[in-house]
C-alpha positions in Angstrom: 99.6 105.0 149.5 103.1 107.0 150.2 104.5 108.8 147.8 107.5 105.4 147.0 104.4 102.9 146.9 102.6 105.0 144.4 105.9 104.8 142.2 106.7 101.1 142.7 103.2 100.1 141.6 102.9 98.3 138.2 100.3 99.9 135.9 98.4 98.1 133.0 96.7 100.1 130.3 93.0 99.6 129.2 91.7 101.0 126.2 88.6 101.1 124.8 87.5 103.3 121.3 84.7 104.9 119.7 85.1 104.9 116.3 83.1 107.2 113.9 83.3 105.9 110.1 81.3 108.3 107.8 79.4 105.6 105.3 79.4 106.2 101.8 76.2 107.3 100.5 75.2 109.8 97.8 72.7 111.5 100.2 72.5 112.2 104.3 70.9 109.5 106.4 67.5 111.4 107.3 67.2 113.5 104.1 67.8 114.0 100.3 70.5 116.3 100.3 73.8 115.8 99.2 76.7 114.1 101.1 79.5 116.2 99.3 80.6 118.8 102.0 83.1 119.8 99.9 80.9 122.6 98.2 80.7 125.9 99.3 79.5 126.5 103.1 75.9 126.0 103.9 75.0 124.8 100.2 74.2 121.1 100.7 71.6 122.3 103.4 67.7 121.7 103.9 65.0 122.1 106.6 65.8 118.6 108.0 69.2 118.9 108.6 69.4 122.0 109.7 66.6 121.0 112.3 63.8 123.5 111.5 60.4 123.2 112.9 57.9 121.1 111.4 60.7 119.0 108.9 60.2 115.4 109.4 63.6 112.9 109.2 63.1 109.8 106.7 65.7 107.3 107.3 67.9 106.4 104.4 68.1 102.8 103.3 71.3 102.4 101.5 72.7 103.7 105.1 70.8 100.8 106.8 72.3 98.5 104.1 75.8 99.5 104.9 75.0 99.1 108.5 74.1 95.5 107.9 77.3 94.8 106.0 79.4 96.2 108.5 77.5 93.6 111.2 78.3 90.7 108.9 82.2 91.8 108.7 82.0 91.8 112.7 79.9 88.9 112.9 77.5 90.8 115.3 74.1 90.3 115.8 71.3 92.1 114.5 68.0 92.4 116.6 64.7 91.9 116.0 63.9 95.6 116.4 66.2 98.4 117.0 65.2 102.2 117.5 66.3 105.9 117.5 66.9 108.3 120.0 67.6 112.0 120.6 70.7 112.5 122.6 70.7 116.0 123.9 73.6 118.3 123.9 74.6 121.5 122.7 76.9 122.4 120.5 77.6 125.1 117.6 77.3 122.6 114.4 74.5 120.8 115.8 71.6 122.8 114.5 69.0 121.0 116.6 70.5 120.8 119.8 70.3 116.9 119.7 71.4 114.1 117.3 69.8 111.4 116.2 71.4 108.3 117.3 70.3 104.4 118.7 70.7 104.5 122.5 69.9 101.1 123.9 68.9 99.0 121.2 71.5 99.3 118.3 71.2 97.9 114.8 74.8 95.6 115.6 75.8 94.0 118.9 78.5 91.9 120.4 80.5 91.5 117.4 83.9 91.2 117.3 87.3 91.7 114.7 90.4 89.8 114.4 93.8 91.3 113.7 97.5 91.2 113.2 100.1 92.5 116.1 103.4 91.8 116.0 102.8 88.8 114.4 100.5 87.3 116.5 96.2 87.4 116.0 94.5 89.1 118.1 90.5 89.5 118.4 89.2 92.5 119.9 85.1 92.5 121.0 82.8 95.4 119.5 80.4 95.9 122.5 78.0 97.7 119.2 77.5 99.2 116.4 75.1 102.3 115.8 73.7 104.2 113.2 73.5 108.4 113.9 74.3 111.7 112.0 77.2 114.0 111.8 77.2 117.3 112.4 78.4 120.1 110.9 82.3 120.9 110.9 83.8 124.5 112.9 86.4 125.8 111.7 88.0 128.7 114.2 89.5 131.8 112.4 92.3 134.1 113.4 92.8 137.5 111.5 95.8 137.9 110.0 97.2 141.2 108.5 94.8 141.8 105.7 91.6 139.5 104.5 93.9 137.2 102.2 95.9 136.3 105.5 93.4 134.3 107.7 94.3 131.4 109.0 92.3 128.4 111.1 93.7 128.5 114.5 92.9 127.1 118.0 89.6 128.0 119.6 92.0 129.6 122.3 93.5 131.8 119.9 90.6 132.4 117.6 88.8 136.0 116.9 86.0 134.0 115.6 84.1 130.8 114.4 83.1 130.0 111.3 80.2 127.0 111.3 78.9 125.0 107.9 76.5 122.9 108.2 77.0 120.7 104.7 78.3 117.9 106.8 75.3 117.9 109.4 73.3 115.3 108.3 76.1 112.8 106.7 75.4 109.0 107.7 77.3 107.7 110.4 78.4 104.2 112.2 79.9 104.5 115.4 81.8 101.6 116.5 82.4 100.8 120.0 84.6 98.4 121.3 85.4 96.4 124.6 88.0 97.6 126.6 90.3 94.8 125.2 93.3 97.0 124.0 96.5 97.1 126.5 99.0 99.4 124.5 98.6 102.4 121.6 100.2 100.1 119.1 97.9 97.9 119.0 95.2 100.1 118.8 97.0 101.5 115.3 96.8 98.0 114.0 93.0 97.0 115.0 92.5 101.0 112.9 94.4 99.8 110.1 92.6 96.4 109.5 89.1 98.1 110.3 89.8 100.4 107.6 90.6 97.9 105.4 87.7 95.8 105.9 85.5 98.9 105.7 87.0 99.5 102.4 86.7 96.2 100.9 82.6 96.3 101.9 82.2 99.1 99.6 80.9 101.5 102.3 83.2 103.6 103.2 86.1 105.8 101.7 89.3 106.9 103.3 90.0 109.6 101.0 87.1 111.9 102.1 87.9 114.5 104.8 87.0 113.4 108.5 85.7 109.8 107.1 87.1 107.9 110.4 87.5 109.8 113.6 88.2 108.2 116.7 87.6 108.9 120.4 89.3 107.0 122.8 89.1 106.1 126.7 92.0 104.9 128.5 92.3 104.3 132.1 95.2 102.5 134.2 94.7 100.0 136.4 96.7 98.0 138.7 98.3 94.6 136.8 97.7 92.0 139.0 93.6 93.1 138.2 94.4 91.8 134.9 93.1 88.0 134.8 95.2 85.3 133.6 93.5 85.2 130.3 93.6 88.9 129.3 90.3 89.9 130.6 89.6 92.5 133.5 86.6 92.4 136.5 83.8 94.8 135.5 84.2 96.2 139.0 87.8 96.9 138.6 86.6 99.0 135.2 83.7 100.6 136.5 86.4 101.7 139.8 89.0 103.2 137.2 89.1 106.7 136.3 89.5 107.0 132.7 90.0 109.8 130.1 88.2 110.2 127.0 90.6 111.4 124.1 88.5 112.9 121.0 89.8 115.0 117.9 91.9 111.9 116.6 91.5 111.5 112.7 94.2 109.0 112.0 95.6 105.6 113.1 99.3 107.2 113.5 97.6 110.3 115.7 95.7 107.6 117.6 99.1 105.8 118.7 100.3 108.7 119.2 97.5 110.4 121.0 97.4 107.6 123.4 100.9 106.9 124.2 101.1 110.6 125.6 98.1 109.9 127.3 99.3 106.7 128.9 102.3 108.4 130.0 101.0 111.5 131.5 98.5 109.4 133.7 101.3 106.9 134.8 103.3 110.1 135.9 100.3 111.2 138.0 99.7 107.8 139.6 102.9 107.3 139.9 103.7 110.6 141.9 100.3 109.9 144.5 98.1 112.3 142.0 94.5 111.0 141.1 93.5 110.9 137.5 90.6 113.4 136.7 87.6 112.0 134.9 87.6 114.3 132.2 87.6 114.8 128.3 90.8 115.8 126.8 91.6 117.3 123.4 94.6 115.7 121.2 96.8 118.5 119.9 98.1 116.9 116.5 100.6 119.4 115.8 102.2 118.9 119.3 101.1 115.2 120.0 99.7 115.9 123.2 96.2 116.0 125.2 94.8 119.0 126.8 91.9 119.1 129.6 88.8 120.4 127.4 85.9 119.5 130.3 84.5 117.3 133.0 83.7 114.1 131.2 80.0 113.5 130.7 78.1 110.8 131.7 75.3 108.7 130.3 72.9 110.8 132.2 74.0 114.6 130.9 72.8 113.1 127.3 69.0 112.7 128.5 68.2 110.3 126.0 65.0 110.0 124.8 63.1 108.0 122.0 63.0 109.8 118.6 59.1 109.9 118.0 59.3 110.8 114.5 61.2 107.0 113.4 59.5 104.0 113.8 61.2 101.1 114.7 63.4 99.3 112.8 63.0 95.8 111.7 66.2 94.2 109.4 67.2 91.4 111.2 66.2 89.2 107.7 68.8 91.6 106.0 71.8 90.0 107.3 70.7 86.9 105.0 69.7 88.4 102.2 72.5 91.2 101.7 75.8 90.0 100.4 79.2 91.2 101.2 82.3 90.7 98.7 85.1 88.7 100.2 86.9 90.2 102.9 90.6 90.6 103.0 91.6 87.9 105.4 89.7 85.5 103.1 90.8 87.0 99.9 94.8 86.7 101.1 94.4 83.2 101.7 93.1 82.4 98.3 95.8 83.8 96.6 97.9 81.5 98.6 96.3 78.5 97.8 95.1 79.6 93.8 98.4 81.6 93.2 100.6 80.0 95.1 102.1 82.9 96.5 104.0 83.7 99.6 102.2 85.1 102.9 104.5 88.1 102.4 103.0 88.7 98.8 99.6 87.8 99.7 99.2 90.7 102.1 100.9 93.4 100.4 97.9 92.6 97.2 95.7 92.7 99.5 96.2 95.8 101.3 93.3 97.5 99.6 90.4 95.9 97.4 91.8 98.3 94.4 95.1 96.5 94.7 93.7 92.9 95.0 91.4 93.8 91.9 94.0 94.9 89.9 96.2 92.1 90.7 94.1 89.6 89.8 92.8 91.3 86.6 96.7 91.4 85.1 97.3 87.4 86.7 94.4 86.7 84.4 96.2 88.0 81.0 99.8 87.1 82.3 101.9 84.4 85.0 100.8 84.9 88.3 104.7 85.6 90.0 105.2 88.0 87.1 102.0 89.9 87.9 102.4 89.8 91.7 106.1 90.9 90.9 104.9 94.0 89.0 101.7 94.4 91.1 103.0 94.4 94.6 107.0 94.8 94.5 107.4 97.5 91.5 104.2 99.3 91.2 103.3 99.5 95.3 106.8 100.3 95.5 107.5 103.0 93.3 103.9 104.5 94.5 104.8 104.4 98.2 108.1 106.6 97.4 106.2 109.3 95.4 103.8 109.1 98.4 101.1 107.9 96.4 98.1 105.7 96.6 96.8 102.6 93.9 93.7 104.9 93.4 95.6 107.7 92.5 97.1 105.7 88.9 93.7 103.7 88.7 92.7 105.3 85.4 95.8 104.0 83.8 95.7 100.7 85.0 95.5 99.6 81.2 98.9 101.2 80.4 100.0 99.3 83.8 99.3 95.9 81.8 100.9 97.3 78.6 104.1 97.5 80.6 103.9 94.2 81.6 102.9 93.0 78.3 106.4 94.1 77.6 108.3 92.9 79.8 106.2 89.2 79.0 106.9 89.6 75.3 110.5 89.9 76.2 110.4 93.3 74.6 112.3 94.8 77.0 114.0 94.3 79.8 112.4 94.2 83.3 115.3 96.4 84.5 114.5 99.1 82.0 111.0 98.8 82.3 111.0 99.1 86.2 114.0 101.9 86.3 113.2 104.2 83.2 109.6 103.4 82.1 107.7 102.8 85.2 109.3 105.9 86.9 108.5 108.0 83.7 105.2 106.6 83.9 104.9 107.9 86.9 106.8 111.2 87.1 105.8 112.3 83.5 102.7 111.1 83.1 103.8 109.6 79.4 102.4 106.0 78.0 104.7 102.8 77.6 105.4 102.3 74.2 106.4 106.1 73.7 108.7 106.4 76.4 110.3 103.1 75.0 110.5 104.7 71.9 111.6 108.0 73.1 114.7 106.0 75.2 115.7 104.1 72.6 115.1 100.6 75.1 114.0 98.2 73.0 115.7 95.0 73.7 118.7 94.5 71.6 119.4 90.5 70.9 121.0 88.1 68.3 124.0 89.3 66.5 124.2 93.2 68.2 124.4 91.1 71.7 126.9 88.6 70.5 128.9 91.5 68.9 129.1 92.9 72.3 130.3 90.1 73.8 132.6 89.2 72.3 134.2 92.9 72.5 133.8 93.3 76.3 136.2 89.3 76.1 138.3 91.5 74.4 138.7 94.3 76.4 139.3 93.1 79.8 141.5 90.3 79.8 142.0 90.6 83.2 138.6 89.8 84.0 138.7 87.0 81.8 141.7 85.5 83.4 140.4 85.5 86.9 137.2 83.8 85.2 139.5 81.0 84.1 141.3 80.8 87.4 138.0 80.2 89.3 137.0 83.4 90.1 133.2 83.1 89.0 132.1 86.3 90.5 134.2 88.0 87.5 131.4 86.8 84.8 129.2 89.8 87.0 131.9 92.2 86.0 131.6 91.2 82.0 128.1 91.2 82.3 128.0 94.4 83.3 130.2 95.9 80.6 128.3 94.1 78.1 124.9 95.4 79.7 126.7 99.2 79.3 127.7 98.4 75.4 123.7 97.9 74.8 122.4 100.6 76.7 121.1 98.5 79.2 118.7 96.6 76.4 119.7 93.3 76.3 119.0 90.6 78.5 121.4 90.1 81.8 120.5 86.3 81.6 121.2 85.6 78.1 124.4 88.0 78.7 125.6 85.5 81.5 124.8 82.2 78.7 126.4 83.9 76.2 129.3 84.8 78.1 130.0 81.4 79.3 129.8 79.3 75.9 132.4 81.9 74.6 134.7 81.7 78.0 133.9 78.0 78.6 134.6 76.8 74.5 
């Protein structure tokens, strides 16, 4: 193919994902060691997770239950029998030199997940989801000027590498999609939805370090090879050289890594060069990918049955294990039950904690008031401070008390939002203490009436404008009254009092 022909080729991007999800269990998948990897290095270990001779694995029932819940959520089939295999490869943080995983009989098969992308509904097929154990973790260190100046760095500049086996044996669920993605933005939207579903299931904690890691396969094909329904023939996919990008640990990182990799491959193809089939490393600092090694093939892992674990037969669990209401269903219910807008319902179901808190507030107060305070005021202030709802979950009773003060007309909504809520988040004080210290108790009765009369007397020009038909002048007068009352009067009441005086 000439360089001119290569440059004019119309190309389509094809992406498939392998998402490694750390399951939220107390103990590891094949032993009783704690999954708390934040302890001192190499303290949560035993002969099983260190792979010592003679140590036998025992399967964690809670990990299997989590796998079945995920299978139900993605509408996957669970076969009558599934088995474990040994995947053989050497890596410093894999003490046995093999990983116990599932090969040709995974616990979840042929599922799908629907998500929203740019206002449209998209469904991505999930080829399989299987259980396996996590390796440990490594840290590349480069010495500084002294022992306290050591810092982590890239492997190419490291003086030595430290290995921590605390994470070795943590239960993972590897979710393998079909190559249904056509651009990196879709990938980010899918990952956000997947994480949302996993959190609702209660099997995943996004705040854990390394809780979700992504390997992404990307290749380019001729655009004409994409069928009208968006599918691609298996022969075309097999013929395309693809790269696997590793070390992706966030939704944004996945979009960045894949956007770079798609651009890199297009430049190669359009200049008449071949895309090497290889494994590449995503450098999050620089936002690029670098070659690591040639791409492994299935035969390189020399899979064989794990003789120390019997076949797993849990297909009946799919009917016996209940899963909670998932985000899409809860969103629809919020719209119908609480008469909320789609936008408000989406905000309120963004995480299970937010949805649970909204429903707790809506049990006590008007649903519109509850939605305003949870979806707009609280989440808005948290986002501004780069905080999560989990950062204030131990203060939900204080936030409910603030909503109560507004609902009972004891303080204005303006003061509640702009002063009380912000001081609660910034200073940690409770709402009643802030109201008392700032003197924010609502002004009413004679005090407001006196402020109205004073504002009218002191602003004859604004009064004249109102009397000449300029209805906007009333807003100026409302502001004057609010200033005189320290913002503690109700703006709606002030507006009515002013009109009564001026129209009388």
